[in-house]
SERO-4910 file (N, C-alpha, C, O; in steps of 0.05 Angstrom, whole numbers):
BEGIN
 pado doro    nc1    nc2    nc3   cac1   cac2   cac3    cc1    cc2    cc3    oc1    oc2    oc3
  Met    A    512   -539   -541    494   -531   -562    486   -505   -570    476   -487   -557
  Thr    A    492   -506   -589    490   -468   -606    468   -461   -605    451   -479   -604
  Glu    A    460   -439   -604    433   -427   -605    427   -420   -629    449   -413   -639
  Gln    A    412   -419   -644    405   -404   -662    400   -376   -668    391   -362   -650
  Ala    A    403   -365   -687    402   -334   -694    373   -320   -687    353   -332   -695
  Gly    A    369   -297   -672    345   -283   -663    339   -285   -689    353   -289   -709
  Ser    A    320   -283   -687    291   -278   -710    295   -247   -723    307   -228   -713
  Lys    A    280   -246   -749    292   -222   -765    280   -197   -756    256   -192   -758
  Gly    A    300   -177   -744    282   -151   -741    297   -144   -708    301   -121   -699
  His    A    304   -174   -692    312   -171   -671    351   -165   -668    368   -180   -678
  Val    A    359   -138   -649    381   -136   -651    389   -155   -631    374   -160   -612
  Pro    A    410   -166   -633    428   -179   -608    443   -161   -599    462   -153   -612
  Leu    A    436   -150   -575    452   -133   -556    482   -147   -534    504   -139   -529
  Ile    A    469   -169   -529    500   -186   -518    497   -210   -534    478   -222   -542
  Glu    A    522   -212   -536    531   -237   -556    552   -255   -526    569   -242   -514
  Phe    A    549   -283   -520    569   -298   -520    568   -319   -543    550   -332   -552
  Arg    A    601   -316   -550    606   -331   -575    628   -356   -559    651   -351   -550
  Gly    A    615   -380   -557    629   -397   -554    647   -390   -530    672   -389   -530
  Val    A    631   -385   -510    644   -373   -485    651   -408   -462    634   -425   -455
  Gly    A    669   -407   -459    676   -422   -430    690   -406   -403    706   -387   -405
  Lys    A    682   -415   -380    701   -403   -358    706   -425   -337    690   -442   -329
  Arg    A    726   -421   -331    741   -437   -317    756   -429   -286    778   -418   -286
  Phe    A    746   -434   -267    768   -418   -244    783   -440   -232    775   -461   -243
  Thr    A    801   -445   -216    815   -445   -189    810   -446   -162    811   -429   -145
  Val    A    800   -481   -160    788   -481   -134    810   -498   -113    807   -522   -111
  Lys    A    823   -490   -103    843   -513    -86    864   -517    -93    880   -532    -82
  Gly    A    869   -503   -114    893   -503   -137    885   -522   -159    901   -528   -177
  Glu    A    858   -532   -158    846   -553   -177    827   -537   -193    811   -522   -182
  Pro    A    830   -540   -234    816   -522   -244    775   -530   -236    767   -552   -230
  Leu    A    761   -510   -238    737   -519   -244    729   -507   -267    739   -485   -273
  Gln    A    705   -521   -289    704   -513   -307    665   -501   -300    647   -517   -294
  Ala    A    662   -480   -301    633   -466   -288    619   -467   -314    597   -476   -311
  Val    A    624   -459   -343    615   -456   -363    625   -472   -387    650   -475   -386
  Arg    A    614   -483   -411    624   -488   -433    610   -489   -457    588   -499   -459
  Asp    A    625   -475   -481    609   -472   -507    577   -454   -504    556   -463   -511
  Ile    A    580   -431   -493    554   -420   -487    558   -395   -514    572   -375   -514
  Asp    A    535   -406   -538    537   -390   -550    504   -376   -544    486   -392   -547
  Leu    A    499   -356   -538    473   -343   -539    472   -318   -548    494   -307   -543
  Lys    A    456   -302   -560    446   -275   -559    419   -263   -552    396   -272   -554
  Val    A    428   -243   -544    405   -233   -519    401   -205   -536    418   -188   -542
  Arg    A    373   -205   -540    358   -190   -558    355   -160   -546    351   -158   -521
  Glu    A    356   -144   -558    357   -119   -543    323   -109   -535    306   -108   -553
  Gly    A    319   -104   -517    286   -101   -506    280   -117   -496    260   -113   -482
  Glu    A    292   -149   -494    279   -167   -474    288   -175   -455    310   -172   -446
  Ile    A    263   -190   -446    269   -203   -413    279   -241   -423    265   -259   -432
  Leu    A    304   -241   -415    314   -262   -419    311   -275   -385    315   -260   -366
  Thr    A    304   -303   -384    296   -316   -360    320   -337   -359    320   -352   -378
  Leu    A    340   -339   -340    358   -361   -337    356   -383   -323    365   -378   -301
  Val    A    348   -414   -324    346   -432   -306    361   -453   -312    365   -461   -335
  Gly    A    372   -468   -282    387   -488   -282    392   -497   -259    382   -485   -240
  Pro    A    413   -523   -254    413   -533   -231    434   -507   -219    444   -488   -231
  Ser    A    435   -514   -189    451   -489   -170    480   -507   -187    484   -530   -194
  Gly    A    495   -484   -190    519   -483   -196    523   -490   -223    537   -510   -227
  Cys    A    513   -480   -241    510   -489   -271    522   -472   -280    532   -476   -302
  Gly    A    526   -444   -267    546   -418   -286    527   -397   -296    532   -382   -314
  Lys    A    496   -398   -278    481   -377   -291    492   -346   -287    497   -327   -303
  Ser    A    495   -350   -255    511   -319   -245    544   -309   -259    557   -288   -260
  Thr    A    548   -342   -269    580   -331   -284    566   -311   -307    571   -287   -311
  Leu    A    546   -331   -321    539   -311   -342    539   -281   -336    552   -264   -348
  Leu    A    527   -279   -320    517   -236   -310    545   -232   -303    551   -212   -316
  Asn    A    564   -239   -292    592   -229   -283    608   -226   -316    624   -209   -324
  Met    A    598   -245   -325    610   -239   -356    607   -216   -367    624   -199   -372
  Ala    A    577   -217   -371    555   -196   -383    574   -167   -373    583   -149   -388
  Ala    A    575   -168   -346    580   -132   -332    613   -132   -327    623   -116   -311
  Gly    A    630   -155   -346    658   -145   -343    677   -153   -314    699   -145   -308
  Leu    A    659   -171   -300    669   -178   -278    689   -198   -280    712   -194   -273
  Phe    A    680   -217   -288    697   -242   -298    704   -239   -335    689   -231   -353
  Glu    A    736   -250   -335    735   -251   -366    729   -278   -376    732   -297   -360
  Ala    A    722   -280   -394    715   -313   -402    746   -321   -412    761   -308   -426
  Thr    A    750   -344   -401    769   -370   -405    762   -374   -433    779   -360   -444
  Glu    A    751   -383   -448    756   -390   -481    724   -369   -491    702   -365   -481
  Gly    A    734   -364   -511    704   -349   -534    708   -320   -517    722   -316   -498
  Glu    A    699   -309   -526    687   -282   -519    661   -266   -522    645   -272   -539
  Val    A    656   -244   -503    630   -230   -492    622   -206   -508    633   -185   -505
  Ile    A    608   -209   -522    609   -179   -543    584   -163   -528    565   -177   -518
  Tyr    A    584   -137   -527    567   -118   -524    564    -99   -540    581    -81   -539
  Arg    A    544    -98   -556    544    -72   -574    564    -78   -594    580    -61   -602
  Gly    A    561   -102   -602    586   -110   -626    615    -98   -619    631    -92   -637
  Ala    A    618    -95   -584    651    -95   -580    653   -112   -553    638   -111   -534
  Pro    A    676   -127   -556    679   -135   -532    676   -129   -496    682   -108   -485
  Val    A    669   -149   -486    660   -125   -458    689   -135   -439    699   -156   -432
  Lys    A    696   -100   -436    721   -107   -415    706    -91   -389    685    -78   -389
  Pro    A    722    -96   -370    721    -89   -347    723    -56   -340    746    -45   -340
  Tyr    A    703    -44   -335    674    -56   -325    653    -48   -347    655    -30   -363
  Asn    A    631    -66   -345    611    -53   -373    591    -39   -352    576    -47   -334
  Asn    A    599     -8   -364    582     10   -351    552     15   -365    540     36   -361
  Ser    A    542     -3   -378    520     -2   -403    501    -23   -375    477    -26   -377
  Val    A    513    -31   -360    493    -59   -345    496    -47   -319    516    -35   -312
  Gly    A    472    -52   -302    468    -54   -281    459    -82   -260    438    -93   -265
  Tyr    A    470    -88   -245    469   -107   -228    450   -117   -197    460   -107   -176
  Met    A    432   -130   -193    418   -138   -175    416   -159   -174    409   -175   -191
  Thr    A    423   -164   -142    423   -189   -130    401   -196   -116    380   -185   -120
  Gln    A    405   -218    -96    385   -229    -78    391   -214    -51    374   -218    -34
  Ser    A    410   -198    -42    406   -182    -22    403   -150    -37    405   -150    -61
  Asp    A    398   -125    -22    397   -108    -30    409    -89    -28    402    -67    -38
  His    A    436    -96     -9    452    -78     -2    450    -54      7    470    -40      3
  Leu    A    423    -42     22    420    -12     28    435    -14     49    442    -33     63
  Leu    A    440     14     48    455     25     72    448     30     88    436     51     85
  Pro    A    444     17    120    424     19    139    422     44    151    400     53    157
  Trp    A    450     59    156    454     89    157    435    114    146    428    135    157
  Arg    A    429    103    120    418    124    103    393    112     96    387     89     90
  Asp    A    377    136     99    343    138     83    339    132     55    357    132     38
  Val    A    308    125     51    311    109     19    320    133      7    334    127    -13
  Ile    A    317    161     10    329    190     -8    362    175     -8    373    169    -29
  Gly    A    368    174      6    402    178     19    416    142      0    438    142    -12
  Asn    A    399    115      1    410    100     -9    403    108    -46    421    107    -62
  Ile    A    381    114    -52    379    118    -77    397    145    -96    401    147   -120
  Ala    A    404    163    -73    422    179    -87    445    169    -92    456    183   -109
  Ile    A    460    149    -85    487    148    -79    497    140   -106    522    145   -107
  Pro    A    485    127   -133    493    130   -148    502    164   -167    522    169   -182
  Leu    A    482    180   -160    481    206   -169    495    222   -158    504    242   -169
  Glu    A    501    214   -131    520    223   -112    552    231   -133    564    251   -142
  Ile    A    557    193   -134    584    189   -149    582    205   -179    603    213   -187
  Lys    A    561    209   -194    570    226   -212    578    256   -207    588    272   -222
  Gly    A    571    259   -181    575    292   -180    552    314   -192    554    338   -196
  Leu    A    529    295   -196    499    318   -204    500    334   -184    508    324   -163
  Pro    A    495    355   -184    485    382   -177    463    365   -155    451    343   -159
  Lys    A    462    385   -126    441    375   -108    411    376   -113    397    359   -104
  Ala    A    399    399   -130    376    396   -138    367    377   -156    346    364   -153
  Gln    A    387    372   -182    383    345   -195    377    318   -184    361    301   -190
  Val    A    398    322   -163    395    286   -143    368    294   -135    351    279   -143
  Val    A    360    313   -122    334    323   -108    309    297   -120    297    277   -112
  Ala    A    312    326   -159    287    316   -166    294    294   -183    278    290   -201
  Arg    A    308    283   -182    317    245   -199    306    227   -175    287    212   -178
  Val    A    319    229   -154    308    217   -130    275    220   -128    264    200   -120
  Glu    A    263    237   -133    233    233   -131    222    223   -157    207    204   -160
  Glu    A    230    232   -169    218    216   -193    226    182   -195    211    165   -205
  Leu    A    243    177   -188    252    145   -182    232    136   -161    216    119   -169
  Met    A    231    145   -134    208    138   -118    186    138   -128    173    119   -119
  Glu    A    174    152   -145    150    148   -161    151    123   -176    140    102   -171
  Thr    A    166    130   -197    172    101   -206    163     67   -195    149     50   -205
  Val    A    182     71   -167    176     44   -158    160     50   -143    159     27   -132
  Gly    A    139     65   -128    125     70   -117    128     71    -83    117     62    -64
  Leu    A    148     86    -89    163     92    -56    157    119    -46    171    130    -29
  Thr    A    134    132    -60    132    163    -60    117    166    -27     95    156    -23
  Gly    A    129    179     -8    122    184     18    138    165     48    133    170     71
  Phe    A    158    143     35    176    135     48    200    143     43    218    129     49
  Gly    A    205    169     31    231    175     28    251    180     58    276    178     57
  Arg    A    240    184     77    253    186     92    258    165    116    270    171    137
  Ser    A    246    136    110    250    110    124    283    103    114    297    108     94
  Tyr    A    287     89    144    307     78    134    307     41    127    289     24    129
  Pro    A    331     39    121    317      8    113    308    -16    134    304    -39    125
  Asn    A    305    -12    157    300    -24    176    269    -26    185    255    -43    196
  Gln    A    266      1    175    234     -1    170    216      0    152    194     12    151
  Leu    A    230    -17    136    218    -23    108    212    -55    108    226    -71    119
  Ser    A    187    -60     94    181    -90     94    201    -96     72    211    -77     61
  Gly    A    207   -120     65    225   -130     42    223   -122     10    239   -119     -8
  Gly    A    184   -117     15    186   -109    -15    189    -79    -16    199    -72    -38
  Met    A    184    -62     -2    203    -36     -7    226    -43     -7    236    -41    -30
  Arg    A    240    -50     11    271    -45     10    276    -65    -24    297    -62    -36
  Lys    A    260    -80    -33    271    -89    -69    262    -62    -76    278    -44    -80
  Arg    A    243    -60    -77    237    -30    -89    263     -6    -91    272      4   -111
  Cys    A    272      0    -60    294     19    -56    316     10    -74    322     23    -94
  Ala    A    329    -15    -66    348    -25    -90    342    -22   -116    358    -15   -133
  Leu    A    316    -26   -119    320    -27   -156    309      2   -167    304      5   -191
  Ala    A    306     27   -143    305     46   -154    336     59   -159    344     72   -178
  Arg    A    350     50   -136    382     59   -137    394     54   -163    407     70   -177
  Leu    A    385     15   -169    398      9   -191    396     30   -217    414     39   -232
  Leu    A    366     33   -216    356     55   -249    365     78   -239    362     95   -258
  Ala    A    373     87   -225    389    112   -214    420    117   -243    428    137   -255
  Tyr    A    426     95   -244    447    103   -265    436     99   -284    453     99   -302
  Asp    A    415     94   -295    405     90   -318    415     71   -340    417     78   -364
  Pro    A    422     45   -329    432     20   -351    411     16   -365    388     18   -358
  Glu    A    424      8   -394    401     -5   -411    389    -29   -414    370    -37   -426
  Thr    A    412    -42   -395    410    -72   -385    415    -84   -361    438    -87   -353
  Leu    A    394    -91   -349    391   -104   -317    397   -128   -317    382   -145   -328
  Leu    A    420   -136   -305    429   -167   -294    416   -166   -261    420   -151   -242
  Met    A    399   -188   -265    387   -191   -245    386   -216   -234    368   -230   -243
  Asp    A    406   -231   -208    409   -259   -201    384   -258   -174    383   -244   -154
  Glu    A    370   -273   -182    348   -281   -161    344   -263   -145    352   -269   -122
  Pro    A    331   -233   -147    331   -211   -133    305   -223   -115    306   -217    -91
  Phe    A    284   -237   -123    259   -236   -110    257   -269    -93    236   -280    -85
  Ala    A    285   -277    -92    280   -306    -78    272   -306    -52    259   -324    -42
  Ala    A    280   -286    -38    275   -283     -9    236   -273     -6    223   -272     15
  Leu    A    233   -272    -16    204   -248    -14    183   -273    -16    192   -289    -33
  Asp    A    161   -281     -5    138   -299      1    127   -291    -19    130   -269    -29
  Ala    A    110   -314    -31     96   -316    -55     80   -302    -69     81   -297    -93
  Met    A     59   -292    -49     47   -263    -60     63   -241    -62     57   -225    -80
  Leu    A     86   -234    -46    105   -212    -48    116   -213    -73    117   -191    -85
  Arg    A    125   -237    -86    141   -241    -90    123   -235   -127    134   -219   -142
  Met    A    110   -242   -131     91   -251   -147     78   -212   -157     72   -203   -179
  Arg    A     79   -200   -134     78   -173   -145     98   -159   -159     97   -144   -179
  Met    A    125   -169   -139    149   -151   -158    145   -160   -189    138   -144   -206
  Gln    A    148   -189   -196    137   -195   -226    127   -176   -236    141   -162   -250
  Ile    A    103   -169   -233     84   -158   -246    100   -134   -239    104   -127   -263
  Glu    A    108   -122   -229    115    -93   -227    147    -91   -240    154    -69   -246
  Ile    A    162   -108   -243    184   -101   -258    182   -107   -283    203   -102   -294
  Arg    A    164   -118   -301    156   -130   -323    146   -106   -334    149    -99   -357
  Ala    A    133    -92   -316    117    -69   -326    140    -48   -328    143    -34   -348
  Leu    A    154    -46   -307    180    -29   -314    196    -28   -334    205     -8   -346
  Cys    A    199    -48   -337    219    -58   -360    210    -52   -381    221    -37   -397
  Arg    A    193    -62   -383    178    -52   -413    168    -19   -416    167     -8   -438
  Arg    A    161     -7   -396    153     21   -400    188     43   -406    194     61   -422
  Leu    A    200     32   -389    231     37   -399    249     26   -421    272     33   -427
  Gly    A    239     12   -429    255     -3   -448    280    -20   -443    299    -19   -459
  Lys    A    278    -35   -422    311    -34   -414    314    -74   -423    294    -89   -424
  Thr    A    334    -81   -426    330   -103   -434    345   -114   -409    364   -105   -397
  Val    A    329   -139   -403    338   -157   -380    351   -186   -388    346   -198   -409
  Met    A    370   -196   -367    378   -221   -361    378   -226   -338    395   -218   -322
  Phe    A    351   -246   -327    345   -246   -302    352   -280   -291    346   -296   -309
  Val    A    359   -288   -276    369   -311   -267    347   -324   -244    338   -307   -230
  Thr    A    340   -346   -240    314   -355   -228    314   -386   -219    327   -395   -238
  His    A    312   -397   -211    303   -426   -193    277   -426   -205    270   -443   -221
  Asp    A    262   -409   -198    229   -416   -205    222   -416   -219    219   -394   -228
  Leu    A    213   -439   -237    197   -440   -262    180   -430   -264    181   -420   -287
  Asp    A    161   -426   -254    142   -409   -258    139   -380   -264    124   -367   -278
  Glu    A    165   -373   -245    176   -340   -252    184   -336   -276    178   -316   -290
  Ala    A    203   -360   -286    218   -350   -307    198   -353   -334    205   -339   -353
  Val    A    179   -366   -337    158   -363   -353    141   -338   -350    140   -323   -370
  Ala    A    128   -331   -327    116   -308   -319    125   -277   -335    111   -265   -350
  Ile    A    153   -270   -326    162   -247   -344    183   -254   -357    199   -235   -360
  Gly    A    189   -270   -365    205   -284   -389    196   -274   -425    173   -279   -429
  Asp    A    205   -266   -441    207   -273   -468    215   -298   -483    208   -308   -504
  Arg    A    235   -304   -462    251   -325   -473    263   -344   -452    273   -330   -434
  Cys    A    267   -371   -449    274   -379   -428    306   -402   -433    307   -420   -450
  Val    A    326   -394   -416    350   -412   -425    351   -434   -409    362   -430   -387
  Val    A    344   -454   -412    351   -481   -398    382   -488   -390    392   -495   -411
  Phe    A    397   -489   -376    426   -497   -375    427   -531   -370    406   -541   -363
  Thr    A    442   -541   -372    453   -565   -361    466   -565   -333    466   -542   -323
  Gly    A    476   -581   -321    490   -583   -298    522   -582   -303    532   -591   -324
  Arg    A    536   -571   -282    564   -566   -284    580   -583   -298    582   -607   -293
  Pro    A    594   -570   -321    595   -551   -328    571   -545   -346    563   -559   -364
  Gly    A    559   -520   -338    541   -511   -350    535   -509   -376    547   -489   -381
  Thr    A    524   -516   -397    523   -503   -427    490   -505   -421    475   -514   -404
  Ile    A    489   -491   -447    454   -484   -460    444   -522   -470    456   -537   -486
  Glu    A    425   -525   -458    406   -545   -464    384   -535   -485    385   -547   -506
  Arg    A    366   -515   -482    348   -511   -490    345   -486   -487    349   -475   -465
  Val    A    334   -468   -515    327   -445   -511    295   -440   -513    287   -441   -536
  Val    A    269   -434   -489    253   -435   -495    230   -414   -509    216   -402   -494
  Asp    A    228   -411   -525    207   -384   -526    185   -381   -508    174   -402   -500
  Val    A    175   -353   -499    153   -355   -486    134   -341   -496    126   -325   -480
  Pro    A    119   -340   -525     91   -339   -538     75   -323   -524     54   -323   -536
  Leu    A     74   -303   -493     53   -306   -478     51   -275   -492     72   -268   -504
  Pro    A     31   -259   -491     16   -225   -488     46   -221   -476     62   -236   -464
  Pro    A     48   -191   -483     63   -169   -483     61   -157   -452     76   -153   -433
  Asp    A     34   -154   -457     19   -148   -429      9   -167   -413     -7   -157   -397
  Arg    A     13   -193   -410      9   -216   -397     -3   -212   -366     13   -206   -348
  Asp    A    -32   -217   -358    -36   -213   -326    -26   -240   -313    -36   -262   -316
  Ile    A     -3   -230   -297     14   -244   -287    -10   -261   -268    -15   -285   -270
  Leu    A    -20   -246   -255    -32   -256   -235    -58   -280   -243    -65   -296   -226
  Gln    A    -73   -282   -277    -84   -296   -285    -71   -324   -297    -81   -345   -305
  Leu    A    -45   -314   -293    -22   -338   -313    -33   -364   -314    -41   -376   -334
  Arg    A    -35   -373   -279    -35   -400   -271    -55   -420   -286    -53   -444   -287
  Lys    A    -76   -403   -298   -101   -414   -302    -96   -411   -333   -117   -413   -346
  Asp    A    -75   -406   -346    -77   -404   -381    -61   -427   -390    -39   -432   -380
  Arg    A    -75   -443   -411    -67   -463   -422    -35   -468   -422    -20   -483   -409
  Asp    A    -29   -443   -450     -4   -436   -463     13   -439   -433     25   -459   -428
  Tyr    A     11   -415   -416     25   -417   -393     36   -447   -379     60   -453   -374
  Gln    A     17   -459   -376     21   -484   -363     35   -504   -384     48   -522   -374
  Glu    A     33   -502   -411     53   -514   -430     80   -511   -430     96   -530   -434
  Ile    A     87   -484   -426    120   -477   -429    119   -480   -398    143   -487   -396
  Thr    A    114   -480   -379    125   -485   -357    127   -519   -354    144   -528   -339
  Ala    A    110   -539   -367    124   -567   -359    139   -571   -387    150   -592   -387
  Thr    A    142   -558   -407    165   -563   -421    193   -555   -411    214   -567   -412
  Leu    A    189   -533   -402    220   -530   -376    222   -547   -360    244   -554   -353
  Trp    A    198   -559   -347    209   -574   -323    219   -603   -337    237   -614   -323
  Asp    A    212   -616   -359    208   -633   -377    239   -636   -392    248   -658   -396
  Val    A    258   -605   -401    276   -608   -399    306   -598   -380    329   -595   -387
  Leu    A    294   -594   -357    306   -590   -335    312   -611   -321    336   -614   -315
  Ala    A    290   -632   -313    292   -655   -298    305   -673   -298    304   -687   -278
  Pro    A    320   -679   -317    346   -699   -321    372   -687   -308    385   -701   -291
  Ala    A    380   -659   -315    392   -637   -303    395   -643   -268    415   -641   -254
  Val    A    374   -649   -261    377   -652   -228    369   -676   -221    364   -680   -197
  Gly    A    366   -696   -239    373   -720   -227    345   -730   -223    339   -746   -205
  Met    A    325   -721   -241    289   -729   -236    279   -735   -259    254   -735   -263
  Gly    A    297   -740   -278    286   -751   -310    295   -777   -317    311   -789   -302
  Asp    A    289   -785   -334    286   -815   -350    312   -819   -353    321   -839   -364
***
């Protein structure tokens, strides 16, 4: 399925043009995705849903320049993506915090790699801790933090790179329902405030609608795009109250109707 061009005034930041990706597994070819035509608009939060193994994470990896497309091309700001795309930051299910470093030390890693002066590193880390709500926890180690605090620390470290695009692969999957909702609220507000573009993979349809501006629904493997669903909810939506919203309910139902056949539960 080919996605139609974005609405007038929206600038495509990332483009997948006829993209396919094959891997070799135990000597046999495995087609992960095929015929992907997708434009990611600058400044939007684009959520991706679909059956396990349909290639959602593969798209993130290609946008990051970690995988090359087997067919087609991936474009970032008008130029083909090459290893590695330094304009993106990647966040996965695991926070990958270093256990021997406290919160300050973990957040400082990208800044130290850049070789910034110590005073500048300290100032930037303090700013990031305030941004993600970790002020006062700078000297805590990962094993002393709750799941939500660990996610905030990982997010602050990601933002330390100051990437213009965030690639997020089920970052909240391991959190309980209430904490997950709180992180959804925070990530949407934060990305809006900082003007970040986001590609967000999730298996949770409620999450896809709650934080997304559009949602891409994939078929089963080899994954291709079944439909791109607009999420015309207010930009400053109240995620805590969304489940009572009729538009939200209808959009979520639409996603399920599109997705159900791909997971063997449709007609």
